C-alpha positions in Angstrom: -5.8 -30.7 2.8 -3.4 -29.2 5.3 -4.3 -28.3 8.9 -3.5 -24.7 8.0 -6.2 -24.6 5.4 -8.6 -26.6 7.6 -8.6 -23.7 10.1 -9.9 -21.4 7.4 -12.7 -23.8 6.5 -13.9 -23.3 10.1 -14.0 -19.6 9.6 -15.9 -20.0 6.3 -18.5 -22.0 8.2 -18.7 -19.4 11.0 -19.4 -16.7 8.3 -22.4 -18.7 7.1 -23.8 -19.6 10.5 -23.2 -16.6 12.7 -25.8 -13.9 13.0 -24.9 -10.2 13.5 -26.6 -8.6 16.5 -28.1 -5.1 16.5 -25.2 -3.7 18.6 -22.7 -5.1 16.1 -24.7 -3.5 13.2 -24.2 -0.2 15.0 -20.5 -0.8 15.2 -20.3 -1.8 11.5 -22.1 1.4 10.5 -19.8 3.5 12.7 -16.7 1.8 11.2 -18.0 2.3 7.6 -18.4 6.0 8.3 -14.9 6.3 9.5 -13.5 4.5 6.5 -15.5 6.7 4.2 -14.2 9.8 6.0 -10.5 8.9 5.5 -10.7 7.0 2.2 -10.9 10.3 0.3 -7.5 10.6 -1.4 -3.9 9.7 -1.0 -3.2 12.4 1.7 -6.0 11.3 4.0 -5.1 7.6 3.7 -1.4 8.2 4.4 -2.3 10.2 7.5 -4.8 7.7 8.8 -2.3 4.9 8.6 0.3 6.9 10.3 -2.0 8.0 13.2 -3.2 4.5 13.7 0.4 3.3 14.1 1.0 6.1 16.7 -1.8 4.7 18.7 -1.1 1.0 18.0 2.6 0.3 17.5 1.9 -3.4 17.9 0.5 -3.2 14.3 3.6 -2.2 12.3 1.9 -2.8 9.0 0.1 0.5 9.5 3.4 2.3 9.5 4.6 0.4 6.5 1.3 1.3 4.7 1.8 5.0 5.5 5.3 5.1 4.1 4.4 3.1 0.9 1.3 5.4 0.5 3.7 8.4 0.5 5.4 6.8 -2.5 2.1 6.4 -4.3 1.4 10.1 -3.7 4.8 11.1 -5.1 4.3 8.9 -8.2 0.9 10.6 -8.7 2.2 14.1 -8.7 5.1 13.3 -10.9 2.5 12.9 -13.6 1.7 16.6 -13.4 5.2 17.7 -12.6 7.9 19.4 -14.7 9.1 16.4 -16.7 6.5 13.6 -17.3 4.0 15.8 -19.1 6.7 16.2 -21.8 7.0 12.4 -22.1 3.5 11.1 -21.7 0.1 12.1 -23.2 -2.6 13.6 -21.1 -4.7 10.4 -21.5 -1.7 8.1 -20.5 -1.1 10.3 -17.4 -4.7 10.1 -16.5 -4.7 6.3 -16.8 -1.6 6.0 -14.7 -3.1 8.2 -12.0 -6.3 6.1 -11.9 -4.2 3.0 -11.6 -2.4 4.4 -8.5 -5.6 5.8 -7.1 -7.7 2.7 -7.6 -5.1 0.5 -6.0 -4.6 3.0 -3.1 -8.4 3.2 -2.5 -9.0 -0.6 -2.6 -6.3 -1.4 -0.2 -7.5 1.2 2.3 -11.1 0.1 1.9 -10.1 -3.5 2.8 -7.4 -2.8 5.4 -8.6 0.1 7.5 -11.8 -1.7 8.7 -9.5 -4.5 9.9 -7.5 -1.9 12.0 -10.6 -0.4 13.5 -12.1 -3.7 14.4 -8.8 -4.7 16.1 -9.0 -1.4 18.0 -12.6 -2.1 19.1 -11.5 -5.6 20.1 -9.0 -4.1 22.4 -11.6 -1.8 23.9 -14.1 -4.6 24.5 -11.3 -7.0 25.5 -12.7 -9.7 23.3 -12.1 -10.4 19.5 -14.6 -8.9 17.0 -13.0 -10.3 13.9 -16.2 -12.2 12.9 -17.4 -8.8 11.8 -14.8 -8.6 9.0 -17.2 -10.3 6.6 -19.4 -7.1 6.7 -16.5 -5.3 5.0 -15.8 -8.0 2.4 -12.4 -8.8 4.0 -11.1 -12.2 3.1 -11.6 -15.2 5.3 -7.8 -15.4 5.2 -7.4 -12.2 7.2 -10.2 -13.2 9.6 -8.2 -16.3 10.5 -4.9 -14.4 10.7 -6.4 -11.8 13.1 -7.8 -14.6 15.3 -4.4 -16.2 15.3 -2.7 -12.9 16.2 -5.2 -12.3 19.1 -4.1 -15.6 20.6 -0.4 -15.7 20.0 0.6 -12.0 19.4 2.9 -13.0 16.5 3.5 -9.4 15.2 5.7 -10.4 12.3 3.4 -13.1 11.0 0.4 -10.7 11.1 2.4 -8.1 9.1 3.3 -10.6 6.5 -0.3 -11.7 6.3 -1.4 -8.1 5.8 1.2 -7.7 3.0 0.0 -10.9 1.3 -3.6 -9.8 1.6 -3.2 -6.3 0.3 -1.5 -7.6 -2.9 -4.1 -10.2 -3.6 -6.8 -7.6 -3.0 -5.6 -5.5 -6.0 -4.6 -8.5 -8.2 -7.9 -9.2 -9.9 -9.5 -5.8 -9.3 -6.6 -3.7 -10.7 -3.7 -5.7 -12.1 -5.7 -8.2 -14.0 -8.7 -5.9 -14.8 -9.2 -5.7 -18.5 -9.1 -1.9 -18.6 -5.8 -1.6 -16.7 -4.3 -4.6 -18.5 -4.9 -3.1 -21.9 -4.3 0.6 -21.3 -1.6 0.5 -18.6 0.3 -2.8 -18.0 0.5 -3.9 -21.6 1.4 -0.3 -22.8 4.9 0.4 -24.2 5.4 3.2 -21.5 4.9 0.6 -18.7 7.2 -1.9 -20.3 9.9 0.7 -20.6 9.5 1.7 -17.0 10.0 -2.0 -16.0 13.0 -2.3 -18.3 14.8 0.8 -16.9 13.7 0.4 -13.3 12.4 3.9 -13.1 9.7 2.8 -10.6 10.9 2.3 -7.0 9.7 2.5 -3.4 11.9 4.7 -1.2 12.0 5.6 2.4 13.7 9.0 3.0 15.7 10.1 6.0 16.1 13.7 7.3 19.8 13.4 6.4 18.8 13.4 2.7 19.6 9.7 2.3 17.1 7.5 0.5 16.7 3.7 1.2 14.5 1.3 -0.7 14.1 -1.1 -3.5 13.1 -1.0 -7.3 10.0 -2.7 -8.4 10.4 -5.4 -11.0 7.8 -7.6 -12.7 5.1 -5.5 -10.9 2.2 -7.5 -12.4 3.2 -10.7 -10.6 1.6 -10.9 -7.2 4.4 -13.0 -5.6 7.0 -10.4 -6.7 5.0 -7.6 -5.1 4.6 -9.6 -1.9 8.4 -10.2 -1.9 8.9 -6.5 -2.3 6.5 -5.8 0.6 8.4 -8.1 2.8 11.8 -6.6 1.9 10.3 -3.0 2.6 9.1 -4.2 6.0 12.5 -5.6 6.8 14.1 -2.3 5.9 11.6 -0.1 7.6 11.9 -1.9 10.9 15.6 -2.7 10.8 17.2 -1.6 14.0 19.8 0.5 12.1 17.2 2.5 10.1 13.9 2.5 12.0 14.5 5.7 14.0 15.5 7.6 10.9 12.3 6.7 9.2 10.1 7.5 12.1 11.8 10.9 12.5 11.1 11.6 8.8 7.5 10.5 9.2 6.9 12.6 12.4 8.6 15.7 11.1 7.4 15.7 7.4 3.8 16.5 6.5 2.7 14.4 3.5 1.7 16.8 0.6 2.3 14.4 -2.3 5.1 16.5 -3.8 8.6 15.1 -3.9 9.7 18.3 -2.1 8.6 16.4 1.0 12.0 14.7 1.0 14.0 16.6 -1.6 14.0 19.6 0.9 16.4 17.5 3.0 18.6 16.9 -0.1 19.2 20.6 -0.5 16.5 21.3 -3.1 14.5 24.5 -2.8 11.9 24.4 -5.7 9.6 21.4 -6.2 9.6 19.4 -9.5 6.2 18.1 -8.7 3.1 19.9 -7.4 1.1 19.4 -4.2 -1.3 16.5 -4.7 -4.5 18.4 -3.8 -3.7 21.2 -6.1 -3.9 19.0 -9.2 -6.1 15.9 -8.6 -9.8 15.8 -7.8 -11.4 13.4 -5.4 -12.4 10.2 -7.3 -15.5 8.2 -6.5 -15.0 4.4 -6.3 -17.1 1.3 -6.0 -16.1 -2.2 -4.7 -17.8 -5.4 -5.5 -18.8 -6.9 -2.2 -18.2 -10.5 -1.1 -15.4 -11.2 -3.6 -12.9 -13.3 -1.6 -9.5 -13.9 -3.3 -8.7 -16.6 -0.8 -10.4 -19.7 -2.5 -11.1 -23.0 -0.8 -8.0 -25.2 -0.8 -5.6 -22.3 -1.6 -2.3 -22.7 0.2 -0.2 -19.5 0.6 2.0 -20.8 3.5 5.1 -20.5 1.3 4.5 -16.8 1.1 5.3 -16.4 4.8 9.0 -17.4 4.2 11.4 -14.8 5.2 13.3 -12.8 2.6 17.0 -11.9 2.3 18.6 -8.9 0.8 21.9 -8.7 -0.9 23.9 -5.4 -1.2 23.3 -1.9 0.1 19.7 -0.6 0.7 21.0 3.0 0.4 19.7 3.9 -3.1 20.4 7.7 -2.9 22.9 7.8 -5.8 21.0 5.2 -7.8 17.7 7.0 -7.4 19.1 10.4 -8.1 20.7 9.0 -11.3 17.3 7.6 -12.4 15.6 10.9 -11.8 18.3 12.7 -13.9 17.6 10.2 -16.7 14.0 11.2 -16.7 14.9 14.9 -16.8 17.3 14.2 -19.8 14.6 12.3 -21.7 12.2 15.2 -21.1 14.8 17.7 -22.4 15.4 15.6 -25.5 11.7 15.3 -26.2 11.3 19.1 -25.7 14.1 19.7 -28.2 12.7 17.3 -30.8 
């Protein structure tokens, strides 16, 4: 067993042995109420991530989460926009929405308590990460937060958060029998993978789009690699100010008009999210820890490299036109 894994065995033992005080129970209740307040829909989650980053820029994952969450909202409203209802059945669109929504909700339910506990640790000037077990947060992240508290390695913590978020949804969404059967094994999803219609983009006020396409989405290591690439792009010295300007100026509505307005478009192709989707009730099984004893994810911390341009404006615009063409053909037929 490596020393790296041995550290986490210590945190597992602490979880079994440590008692939670009455004052800590009050804090846990307070945090749970705040999580419930903001974990309502894609809009509230996106805004909560963004506001946390404004207050705590030393936790860059929260800005990354807000920008990726914007993409989830745009993908959701596409399902009720002008084009996809001509290509997908009502039942398929509902399943895809539930897939986005479930993953969105689970990540926030896991990640936002971590952020609030860090905030309270700063206020108290002592770490409170032993309380993460009360929120079913993996022992992996408990160890990573403790490490960050000591050495302030911002980049390592962000990578750890990317790793954690993807493992959080792996068993509960990606490998869940319902989503496996009705979404990820469906012909529609396979075609989306084949033609690279799905992508994560970061817009700029200039109308330019930057990002990467998602390939082999069901593989957790591929999604972690994507997350690391997106982090590298978002905080790249040549682009960061463009993305923060977009985030600060642009209210997240879920509609693609959020960024298409800067590309000269006047009328939205997709609706505002809260106009078309209800609030969904969710439940999470407590005490499910993806980080099993003896598991070694150290290789996932390796840096990524990117070849070619990260400007995807023309590529993404062409893909959108392909969807429009397919919808037109379907309507004609």
